C-alpha positions in Angstrom: -145.5 3.9 161.6 -148.9 5.6 161.9 -149.7 7.8 158.9 -151.5 11.2 159.3 -154.5 12.1 157.3 -155.8 15.6 156.7 -158.5 15.0 159.3 -155.9 14.0 162.0 -153.5 16.9 161.4 -153.0 18.8 164.6 -153.9 22.0 162.7 -157.3 20.6 161.8 -158.4 21.4 165.3 -158.0 25.1 164.4 -159.3 25.1 160.8 -161.7 22.2 160.1 -164.7 22.4 162.5 -167.8 24.2 161.1 -168.0 26.6 164.0 -167.5 30.3 164.7 -164.0 29.8 166.2 -162.7 28.0 163.1 -164.4 30.6 160.9 -162.4 33.2 162.7 -159.1 31.3 162.2 -159.8 30.9 158.5 -160.9 34.4 158.0 -157.7 35.8 159.6 -155.5 33.7 157.3 -157.6 35.1 154.4 -157.0 38.6 155.9 -153.3 37.8 155.3 -154.0 37.2 151.6 -154.3 33.4 151.5 -157.2 31.5 150.0 -158.6 28.4 151.7 -157.0 26.1 149.2 -153.6 27.5 150.3 -153.9 26.0 153.8 -156.9 23.7 154.2 -156.0 20.0 154.6 -152.3 20.8 154.4 -149.6 20.3 157.0 -148.9 23.7 158.5 -145.2 24.1 159.1 -143.8 26.7 161.5 -140.4 28.0 160.6 -138.7 29.2 163.9 -136.2 31.8 162.6 -133.6 33.2 165.0 -132.5 35.9 162.6 -131.7 39.4 163.9 -129.7 42.4 162.8 -127.4 41.9 165.8 -126.7 38.2 165.1 -124.0 38.1 162.4 -124.0 34.2 162.6 -127.6 34.3 161.2 -127.4 37.2 158.9 -128.2 34.9 155.9 -131.4 33.5 157.5 -133.5 36.2 156.0 -132.9 34.6 152.7 -132.7 31.0 153.9 -136.3 31.2 155.3 -137.5 31.7 151.7 -135.6 28.6 150.6 -137.4 26.6 153.4 -140.8 28.0 152.4 -140.1 27.0 148.8 -139.4 23.4 149.9 -142.5 23.3 152.1 -144.7 24.5 149.2 -143.1 22.0 146.8 -144.1 19.2 149.2 -147.6 20.4 149.5 -147.4 22.1 152.9 -148.2 25.6 154.1 -145.3 27.5 155.8 -145.5 30.2 158.3 -142.4 32.1 159.7 -142.3 32.4 163.5 -139.6 34.8 164.5 -137.9 33.6 167.7 -135.5 35.0 170.3 -132.1 35.3 168.6 -129.8 34.8 171.6 -126.8 36.1 169.7 -123.4 35.3 171.2 -121.5 38.5 170.5 -123.7 41.2 171.9 -126.0 39.6 174.6 -124.6 40.5 178.0 -123.7 39.4 180.6 -124.0 36.1 178.6 -126.4 34.5 176.1 -126.5 31.5 178.5 -128.8 33.6 180.7 -131.4 33.4 177.9 -131.0 29.8 176.5 -133.8 28.6 178.7 -135.9 31.6 177.7 -135.6 30.5 174.1 -136.4 26.9 175.0 -139.6 28.1 176.8 -140.6 30.4 173.9 -140.1 27.6 171.4 -142.1 25.1 173.4 -145.0 27.5 174.1 -145.1 28.9 170.5 -145.4 25.4 169.1 -148.0 24.3 171.6 -150.2 27.4 171.3 -150.3 27.7 167.5 -151.7 25.4 164.8 -148.4 23.9 163.8 -148.1 20.3 162.5 -144.3 20.4 162.3 -141.5 22.9 162.7 -138.2 23.8 161.1 -135.8 25.1 163.7 -133.3 27.7 162.2 -130.4 28.1 164.5 -126.6 27.8 164.8 -125.2 30.5 167.1 -124.2 28.8 170.3 -127.3 28.8 172.5 -129.8 28.6 169.7 -129.2 25.0 168.9 -129.9 23.7 172.5 -132.6 26.2 173.2 -134.6 25.4 170.1 -134.1 21.7 170.4 -135.0 21.6 174.1 -138.2 23.5 173.5 -139.2 21.4 170.5 -138.5 18.2 172.3 -140.9 19.2 175.1 -143.5 20.3 172.6 -143.3 17.0 170.8 -144.4 17.8 167.2 -142.3 16.6 164.2 -139.2 18.8 163.9 -136.1 19.2 161.8 -133.1 21.3 162.6 -131.5 23.7 160.0 -127.9 24.6 161.1 -126.7 28.1 160.1 -123.3 26.7 159.0 -119.8 28.1 159.7 -118.5 31.2 158.1 -115.5 31.2 155.6 -112.0 31.1 156.9 -110.6 34.3 158.2 -107.6 35.9 156.5 -105.1 38.7 157.1 -101.7 39.3 155.5 -101.6 35.8 154.0 -102.4 34.1 157.3 -105.5 32.0 157.9 -107.4 33.2 161.0 -109.8 31.2 163.2 -112.5 33.1 165.0 -112.0 33.3 168.8 -108.9 31.2 168.9 -106.8 33.7 167.0 -108.4 36.6 168.7 -107.1 35.4 172.0 -103.7 34.5 170.6 -103.1 37.9 168.9 -104.6 39.8 171.9 -101.8 38.3 174.1 -99.3 39.4 171.5 -100.7 42.9 171.4 -100.5 43.0 175.2 -96.9 42.0 174.9 -96.3 44.9 172.5 -95.8 42.7 169.5 -98.8 43.8 167.4 -99.1 47.3 165.9 -102.3 49.3 165.6 -102.4 48.7 161.8 -102.0 44.9 162.2 -104.6 44.8 165.0 -107.1 46.6 162.7 -106.3 44.2 159.9 -106.9 41.2 162.0 -110.1 42.7 163.3 -111.4 43.2 159.8 -110.2 39.8 158.4 -111.1 37.4 161.2 -114.9 37.2 160.4 -115.7 37.9 156.8 -118.9 36.2 155.9 -122.3 35.2 157.3 -122.2 32.1 159.5 -121.0 30.8 162.9 -117.4 30.6 164.2 -115.4 28.5 161.7 -113.4 26.8 164.5 -114.8 23.8 166.3 -116.3 26.2 168.8 -119.6 25.8 170.6 -121.7 26.6 167.5 -120.1 23.9 165.3 -120.0 21.6 168.2 -123.7 21.9 168.9 -124.8 21.7 165.3 -122.6 18.5 165.0 -124.4 17.1 168.0 -127.8 17.8 166.5 -126.6 16.1 163.3 -125.2 13.1 165.1 -128.4 12.9 167.2 -130.4 12.5 163.9 -132.1 15.9 164.0 -130.7 17.3 160.8 -130.4 16.2 157.2 -127.3 14.0 157.0 -124.1 16.1 157.1 -126.1 19.4 157.2 -124.0 20.8 160.1 -120.8 20.9 158.0 -122.0 23.0 155.1 -120.6 26.6 155.1 -123.2 29.3 155.5 -122.5 30.9 152.1 -122.1 27.8 150.1 -124.9 27.1 147.5 -125.3 23.7 149.1 -126.7 25.5 152.1 -129.6 27.0 150.1 -130.4 23.6 148.7 -130.2 21.9 152.1 -132.6 24.6 153.4 -135.2 23.8 150.7 -134.7 20.1 151.4 -135.5 20.8 155.1 -138.8 22.3 154.0 -139.7 19.3 151.8 -138.7 16.8 154.4 -140.6 18.3 157.3 -143.9 18.0 155.3 -143.1 14.3 154.8 -142.3 13.9 158.5 -145.7 15.3 159.5 -147.5 12.8 157.3 -145.3 10.0 158.7 -146.0 11.3 162.3 -142.2 11.1 162.9 -142.0 12.9 166.2 -138.8 13.7 168.1 -139.4 11.1 170.9 -138.8 8.4 168.2 -135.4 10.0 167.3 -133.9 11.3 170.5 -133.2 8.2 172.5 -130.5 6.7 174.7 -128.8 5.5 171.5 -128.9 8.8 169.7 -127.7 10.7 172.7 -124.8 8.3 173.0 -124.0 8.7 169.3 -124.0 12.5 169.8 -121.6 12.3 172.7 -119.2 10.0 170.9 -119.2 12.3 167.8 -118.7 15.4 170.1 -115.6 13.8 171.7 -114.2 12.8 168.3 -114.6 16.4 166.9 -112.7 18.2 169.6 -115.9 19.7 171.0 -116.4 22.8 173.1 -116.5 22.3 176.8 -120.0 23.8 176.5 -121.1 20.6 174.9 -121.3 19.0 178.4 -123.9 21.5 179.7 -126.1 21.6 176.5 -126.0 17.9 175.7 -127.0 16.9 179.2 -129.9 19.4 179.1 -131.1 18.2 175.7 -130.9 14.6 176.7 -132.9 15.2 179.9 -135.6 17.0 178.0 -136.1 13.7 176.1 -136.1 11.7 179.4 -132.6 10.3 178.8 -130.4 10.2 181.9 -127.0 11.4 180.6 -124.4 12.3 183.3 -120.9 13.7 183.5 -119.6 10.3 184.3 -121.2 8.9 181.1 -119.4 11.6 179.1 -116.1 11.0 180.8 -116.3 7.3 180.2 -116.9 8.0 176.5 -114.1 10.6 176.5 -111.6 8.1 177.8 -112.1 5.7 174.8 -113.0 8.0 171.9 -110.0 9.4 170.0 -110.1 13.0 168.7 -109.9 12.7 164.9 -111.0 16.1 163.6 -107.9 18.2 163.1 -109.8 21.4 163.5 -108.9 24.3 165.7 -108.7 24.8 168.6 -108.0 21.2 169.6 -106.6 20.5 166.2 -103.7 22.5 164.8 -104.1 23.4 161.1 -107.6 23.5 159.8 -111.0 25.1 160.1 -114.6 24.1 159.4 -114.4 25.0 155.7 -111.6 22.5 155.4 -113.6 20.0 157.4 -116.5 20.3 154.9 -114.2 19.8 151.9 -112.6 16.8 153.6 -116.0 15.0 153.8 -117.7 16.7 156.7 -119.5 15.1 159.6 -120.8 12.1 157.6 -117.2 11.2 156.8 -116.1 11.6 160.4 -119.0 9.4 161.6 -118.1 6.8 159.0 -114.7 6.5 160.7 -116.5 5.8 163.9 -119.3 3.6 162.6 -118.2 0.5 164.6 -118.6 2.6 167.8 -122.0 4.1 167.0 -125.5 2.6 167.2 -126.2 2.6 163.5 -129.8 1.5 164.1 -130.8 4.9 165.5 -133.6 6.5 163.6 -133.1 10.0 162.1 -135.3 12.7 160.6 -134.8 11.2 157.2 -137.0 8.2 158.3 -133.9 6.0 157.8 -131.3 4.8 160.2 -128.0 6.5 161.0 -126.3 3.5 159.2 -128.3 4.1 156.0 -127.5 7.8 156.1 -123.7 7.1 156.3 -123.6 4.8 153.3 -121.1 6.1 150.7 -119.5 8.7 153.0 -115.8 9.2 152.3 -112.9 11.0 153.7 -111.2 13.2 151.1 -108.3 14.5 153.3 -107.1 12.2 156.0 -105.1 15.0 157.7 -108.2 16.9 158.4 -110.4 13.9 159.3 -107.8 11.5 160.7 -108.2 7.7 160.8 -108.5 6.1 164.2 -105.0 4.8 163.8 -103.6 8.4 163.6 -105.7 10.6 165.9 -105.0 14.2 166.8 -105.2 13.1 170.5 -105.5 9.6 171.8 -108.6 10.4 174.0 -111.7 12.5 173.4 -112.0 16.2 173.6 -113.1 16.5 177.2 -112.3 15.1 180.7 -114.3 15.3 183.8 -112.6 16.0 187.1 -113.7 15.4 190.7 -112.1 16.2 194.1 -112.6 18.4 197.1 -112.7 21.5 194.9 -115.4 20.0 192.6 -117.3 17.2 194.2 -120.0 17.4 191.6 -117.5 17.7 188.7 -115.5 20.1 186.6 -114.4 19.8 182.9 -111.1 20.4 181.0 -110.1 20.1 177.4 -106.8 18.1 177.6 -105.9 18.3 173.9 -106.1 22.1 173.9 -103.7 22.8 176.8 -99.9 22.3 177.3 -99.3 18.7 178.4 -97.0 19.9 181.2 -100.1 21.0 183.1 -101.8 17.6 182.9 -100.2 16.9 186.3 -99.6 20.2 188.2 -99.3 21.5 191.7 -99.1 25.2 192.6 -100.3 28.0 194.8 -103.7 29.5 194.1 -104.1 33.2 193.1 -107.8 33.8 193.8 -110.2 36.5 192.5 -113.8 37.0 193.5 -114.8 39.1 190.4 -113.8 39.6 186.9 -112.9 43.4 187.4 -110.7 42.4 190.4 -108.9 39.8 188.3 -108.5 42.0 185.2 -106.9 44.8 187.3 -104.4 42.3 188.7 -103.4 40.5 185.5 -102.8 43.9 183.7 -100.3 44.8 186.5 -96.8 44.2 185.2 -95.5 44.1 188.7 -97.9 41.3 189.9 -96.1 38.6 191.8 -97.0 35.6 189.7 -95.1 32.6 188.4 -96.0 30.0 185.7 -96.6 27.6 188.6 -99.4 29.7 190.1 -103.0 28.6 189.6 -105.2 31.5 188.5 -108.7 31.2 190.0 -111.9 33.1 189.2 -115.0 32.4 191.2 -118.6 33.7 191.6 -119.0 33.2 187.8 -121.3 30.2 187.7 -125.0 29.9 186.8 -126.1 31.9 189.9 -122.9 33.9 190.5 -122.1 35.2 187.0 -125.0 35.6 186.7 -126.0 33.2 183.9 -122.8 31.2 183.7 -120.8 33.6 181.4 -117.8 32.6 179.2 -115.1 34.1 181.5 -113.3 30.9 182.1 -110.4 31.4 179.7 -108.7 33.8 182.1 -106.1 36.0 180.4 -102.5 35.2 181.1 -101.0 37.9 183.5 -99.1 40.6 181.6 -96.1 39.9 183.8 -95.9 36.4 182.4 -96.6 37.3 178.8 -93.7 39.7 178.9 -91.5 36.7 180.0 -92.8 34.6 177.1 -95.3 32.4 178.8 -98.6 31.7 177.0 -100.4 29.1 179.2 -100.9 28.4 182.9 -103.4 26.4 185.0 -106.7 28.3 185.4 -109.8 27.3 187.4 -113.3 28.8 187.4 -116.9 28.0 187.9 -117.5 29.9 184.7 -117.7 28.5 181.1 -115.3 29.4 178.3 -115.9 30.0 174.6 -115.6 26.9 172.5 -113.1 28.7 170.4 -110.8 29.0 173.4 -107.8 26.9 174.4 -105.4 26.5 177.3 -105.1 24.7 180.6 -108.5 25.8 181.9 -110.6 23.8 184.4 -114.2 25.0 184.1 -117.8 24.4 185.3 -116.6 23.7 188.9 -119.7 22.3 190.7 -121.3 23.3 192.9 -120.4 26.9 192.1 -118.8 29.2 194.7 -121.8 31.6 194.8 -124.0 28.9 196.4 -121.3 27.8 198.9 -119.4 25.2 196.8 -115.9 24.3 198.0 -114.3 26.8 195.5 -115.7 29.5 197.9 -113.4 28.2 200.6 -110.2 28.4 198.6 -107.7 31.1 199.6 -104.7 32.7 197.8 -101.7 30.7 198.6 -103.5 27.4 199.1 -101.8 24.6 197.1 -104.0 23.2 194.3 -103.3 19.9 192.6 -104.5 18.7 189.2 -104.0 15.1 188.2 -105.6 14.7 184.8 -104.8 11.1 184.3 -106.5 10.2 187.5 -109.3 12.8 186.9 -108.8 14.7 190.2 -108.7 18.3 191.3 -108.1 19.1 194.9 -107.0 21.9 197.3 -104.4 20.6 199.7 -106.1 21.9 202.8 -107.0 19.7 205.7 -110.6 19.0 206.6 -110.6 20.8 210.0 -109.4 24.0 208.3 -112.0 23.6 205.6 -114.7 23.1 208.3 -113.6 26.4 209.9 -113.8 28.2 206.6 -117.2 26.7 205.8 -118.6 27.8 209.1 -117.4 31.4 208.5 -118.6 31.6 204.9 -121.5 34.0 204.3 -123.8 33.8 201.3 -123.5 36.8 198.9 -126.5 39.0 198.2 -128.8 37.6 195.4 -128.0 38.9 192.0 -131.7 39.6 191.1 -134.7 40.9 193.0 -137.3 40.6 190.2 -138.0 39.6 186.6 -136.4 37.0 184.4 -133.1 37.1 186.4 -135.0 36.3 189.6 -136.9 33.4 187.9 -133.6 32.1 186.5 -131.8 32.2 189.8 -134.7 30.5 191.6 -134.9 27.5 189.2 -131.6 27.0 187.3 -129.8 23.8 188.1 -126.0 23.5 188.4 -123.6 22.9 185.6 -123.4 19.2 186.1 -127.2 18.9 185.6 -127.3 21.0 182.4 -128.4 24.4 183.8 -132.0 23.7 182.7 -134.9 25.0 184.9 -135.9 22.4 187.4 -139.6 22.8 186.5 -139.0 22.1 182.8 -137.3 18.7 183.2 -139.4 15.6 182.4 -139.3 14.3 186.0 -140.9 17.5 187.4 -144.4 16.7 186.0 -146.5 16.0 183.0 -146.2 18.4 180.0 -149.2 20.5 179.2 -151.5 18.9 176.7 -153.1 20.4 173.6 -154.6 23.9 174.2 -158.4 24.3 174.6 -160.1 25.9 171.5 -163.4 27.5 172.3 
């Protein structure tokens, strides 16, 4: 491996030449209170911090960045904090997914345009992991990912609460009249009680586990709870390690390969990952020039058992329990005969070396392969005349009676229309109906919002039903559960077959055979197709217009077409005159 010297550091282009421009760069750092010995001939490390006062998942990052800086200084580097778009999940509307690619573009351009030799990426909330990693992969400098870590278990009235999953569960009970105002307020105050990401195996923990399995974090970093002292120590270690990575010239193209992406997909399936993993993992892989498809993921899903007994796919435990049981290293150790252990990681060692000594301390939380939570992986990919380019479902998180199901569609063209109907206690609906929401995909949402876990109609809740088959071109939160078919591609807004479905049409799901069809003959579909009219565009200007012009469909990762590796050569180093 080629070693860097002070003269070959990327930042040397900004600071070393004896010319007026470098004089300006040095003088501006001195303006900030630094002496030349603080930064000359040292690796300059950018800390991309997605902290904000509206991102509760990252509320501890204000302190953690100091831990990273301490580690960088200990290793002889010079750290600079680079505040980045936070893309919080809770408050960003209509969906944070509308801005994932904005974060990716910001990360890539901030790295390229500044004198950074390496970067520490501080993320965790759902879209921050893929956004930061996608941008850093395209920029190509050494990078290490620092996961925010899950929050502590929720608690109310002696019951353990899981974010998202229990919110949906208790909301259904409240709609049924079974939860009092006092109980509802108690759940509200107890379900999220510390810094950190959702403590279920939602999208945040899924994506940080994927980054970990891909070799982009310190081993097992994704499992550490946000408020555990181990998290502070891990943050400082990230600072020390990135300095070493710069000297080693350990760039992400040496880490993110076909092998590491396959490792990440296998681990995702075994954890009971969020359905969102499909979109983000495909996008991340493609940024590295790895051709990962829905079919590849489905093939792995068919042969990878789900062994993390963590909600929502698992029944009893949360991420804090997963950490105490041995964390991701222990889970990967269970899978080591299925993984490519020769894959290089940010440690400079192989995945196999990183897993040495890993142990499971509770085999009900991290199950052996002989006793899985579910015999196949977390996700399945469907195809048929409703979704020729694919759709996804989380089999382990839904009632098995819906794995093969046939029923009449109840179709809604917008969320307000659907919400009004499902709150009507006189709605004519049976458990056999198939609830359908369309115009909620990448273009139609806009931005591909998490509307796919459609609420159960109140008329059914009152009769004791808690699941039904639901279909949408939307996504759903990784903390969600139920018989939900999502990411229907192509989406209805651009004329996908879902746009042709009518209320009363019979829909058939055959999960074992991976099919999803509307039982409508081709001549009738041709008539409907000829009569279909494209809706008005969602945006006329600005970021939304740019997004709608260039975003790819769900099966391609929803990246921008012009940011993928096959579009053209990445920009080189900036001119400095």
